N, C-alpha and C positions, 0 to 999 in steps of 0.2 A: 173847161166847161164847170158849171157849179154842182158840187156834190151835195145832195140834200141829206138832212139828218136821218130820214127814213132809210136811205141807201146804206148809210153807215150802220145804222141799227141792224138792218137785215144781214149784212156782212159779219157783224159781230155775232149774231145769233147762230150763223152757219159755222164760223170759225173758232168762236170763243176768244177771240184776240181783242186787244185793246183798241180804243176809239181812234187814236192817232195812227196806229198801224193800218187800220181798215180804211181810214180816210185817205191816207197817203196812197195806198194801193189803188183805190178807186180813181184817185186823181191821176195817177201814172197810167191807168188803163181807160182813160176818158169815161168812167162811169160804167164800164162793162163788168158785170158782176162775176161772170165765169172766168173772165181774164184775170180779174183781181184775186180770185181764189187761187188760180194757178200760179200767180206771181207770189202770193204768200206762202204757198207750198214750196215753191223754188227757194225762197228766202229762208224757209225753215230748215231746208236741207243743211245749211251750215250750222245752224243752231242744234239740230239734232246730232250731227257729227261730233260737235264739242262736248255734247253730254254723253255720247255712247261709251266712253271709256269708264265712266263712273259706276261703281258698284250699285247694283239694284237687288236688295236682298228682303225689302219689305214687299208688301203687295196684297193681293186678294185672290180668292178662288171664285171663279165663276162657273155657274152650272145652268145648263138648259136641259129640260126634259119634256117629252111630248105629253100631251093630255092623256093618252092611253098608257103611259108609263112603259112603253115598249122601246123607246129610243132616248138616249141621254148622252151628254158629253160634259166634261169638266175641263177647265183650263185654269193654269196658273199664269197670273200676270204680275210682274214685279215692278216696283217703284224704289226710289232711293229712300224715301221717308215714310213712315206710317201715317203722318199727317196727310200727305197726298193720297195715300191708299184708302184713307177713310171717306175720301170725298164722293159724292153722288156720280160725278162724271166718270171717275176711275172705275167705280163698281159696275156702272152701266157698261163700261167698255169691257170689262172682264166677262160679264154675262153675255155680251154680244159676240165676243170671240168664241165662247162655248157653244152659243147658237150656230155660228158659222161651221165650227167643227162638226156639230151634229148634222147639219143640212148637207155639207159638201163632202164629208168623209175624206179629208185629206190625207195623204200618205205620211207627212211629217209636218213639223213646225214651219219649215220653209214653204211648203204647199199651202199651209193654213194662212200664211202672211199674205198670200195672193187671192185668198178667197174673198168673195164679196159678202159684205154685211147688208142688213135690211135697208141701210141709209143709201146704198149704191156705191160707197167707198169700199176699197179693200181694206183688210185688216192693217196692212202697212201704212196706208194713207191716213187711216183713223188714228193710228199710233202717233205718226208724225204731228198730226193736229193736236194731239193730246199733249205731246212733248212741248209744242209751241205754247200751248195755253198754260200747263202747269209748271213748266221750267224744270223739269226732271227727266233723267233717263228712264225710260219705260221699256220693258221687254216682255214679249210673249214667250214664256219659258217652256211650257210643256202642255200636252192635253191627253185626254183618253176618251174614247168613244165606245159606248156599248149599245148594241141592238139585241133584243129578245123577243123572238116571235111567239114563243110558247110560255114564257115566264113572266117575271115581274122585275122592274129595275127600281131599286131604292136609291135615292139621292138625299144628301144632307150636307149642309154647311154650318159649321159652328164658329161663331164670332168672326166670319170673314176669313179666317187664316187657316181652317182645317176643313177639307172637303172629301167627301166619299161617294163613290158609286159602287153599288153591289148588284149583282144579277142573281136572281133565284130561279129554280125550277119549282113549280107548285107554290104553295103558300098564298100570300095575299099582298096587296100593296102596303097594308099597314105593317105587316111582318117585315117586308122589304125594307121600309123606312126605319123600323126599329133596329134591324140588323145593321143598317148604315150608321145609325146614332151609336151603337155598340162599338163599331170599328173605330168611329172618330174618337171615342173615350178610351178604348182598351188597347189600341195600336197592335193588332195581330200582324204577324209578318207572313203567315201562310194560312190557307184554309184548314189543312189537316197536317198531320205528322208526315204523311207521304210526300208532301212537297218541301219539307225541310231537307236541305242539302246534306248529304252523308258526311261531308267533311266537318260541317258544323257540329253534327252529332257526335262525331269522332273526337273533336277537340273538347267538347264538354265532358265526354266520358273519361277522357285523359285527366281532365282537371278534377273531376269527382272521384276518380280512383285514387289519385294522389292525396286527396283530403281524407278519404275514407280508410286508406291505409295506415294514417297515422293514429287511428283509434286503437290499433293493436288487436283488432278482432279477427277471427279466422277468416280465410280467404272467401269461403262460401257466404258468410255474412256481409263481407265487404262488397261481394258482387250484388247481393240483394239491396244493399244501401245505395250503390251506384245506380242500379236499375230504377229504384225509387226516385232518385234525384233526376234522372234523365227523364222519367215520365212526368214529373213535376215541371221540369223545364219545358217539355213539349206542350204541356197544358197551358203554360204561361205565353207562349209565342204563337200558338195556333188558334184560330178563330174558333173551331169546334171544341177545343178543350177549355176555353175561357168560361168563368161563371158569367151568366147573362147580366148586363148592368142593371136592368130594371127588376130582376129576380135573382139574386146571387145564390139562391138555394138550388138552382138549376143550371146546367151548362147550356151553351148555345146549341151543341150537338143534341141534347135531349129536347130542347125547344123546337128545333127543326123536325126531329122525328115525330113529335106530337102533331105538328102541322103538315106532316107529309111533304116537307119541302127540302130542297137542297141548294147550298151555295155553289154556284158555278164559278164565280170568280169575283174579285173586288179590288179596288184601288183607292188608296188613302193618300191624299196630298196634304202636306203641311208647307205653308208659305216660307220660302227661304231654306228649306231642308237641304243640306249639302252644298249651299253657296258659301264660299269663303268671304266673310264679311270685312270690309275695310275698317281698319282700326281707328281711322281718323273720324272725328266727331264731325258730321256733315253740317249740322247747325253752327258749330264753331267755325267751320270753312266758310260758310256764307257770312257770317258776322265779320270775319276778318276781311273778306272781299268788300263788304259794305263800308268798313272803316277805311279800307285802302282807297275806296273811290271818294 
């Protein structure tokens, strides 16, 4: 049968694939669009598998937050190159993944992959289609979901690669967003000193004690020096102890007290953090393949 240009155009819009691939699939399926989509997905499986072993350490942070600021989710989606991660399709997928996490409250990443997007596809199906279209390994790495019935959730994405969710008791939507922006910039590890593991404090004390002992001062002075350095260390790594980025004259703790607010929890994602990157230059690898062909 004859495959029209409109049929090919529609299939290209749905799948994002090339004209010849779409025309061939429609021809093989006698013009049946749904069957052609399934066929292209089956063919994509082999392509996806070939790319699955390649390191994906670039990417984008997707965030979805409800209009009332009571429910939000954040997801990290990885790609092989920053060029692909900058694209509108990739960023839209990352945000769609976050929206699915917010809506379905999956138990883990595997459950999230089976969750439905607004498009009707599952996250896995949409990922496979994106791999076909963009030609890179794409992974849904992690997500976090917050719900606050009595407080506010702040969300912030900086430059696509750093994302933050924070839950407040009390305060306001504006304060929640300001705290999220602060966390993005200042990288606190805990809310307050009570959350800092004892072994980390013990290790820092050991180091500071050895350094202070070299001063030759009396033990009681050395102890005061060590205590001062530990307090400074705790101030640097805890949210409440840090100077507020918008007003360094006050700490986050003082800011929250003034607003009669409390940070319940927060999460900060940075794209690629903890991923061992392949030392090979991906661009050089592609160029070598092109020259080889």
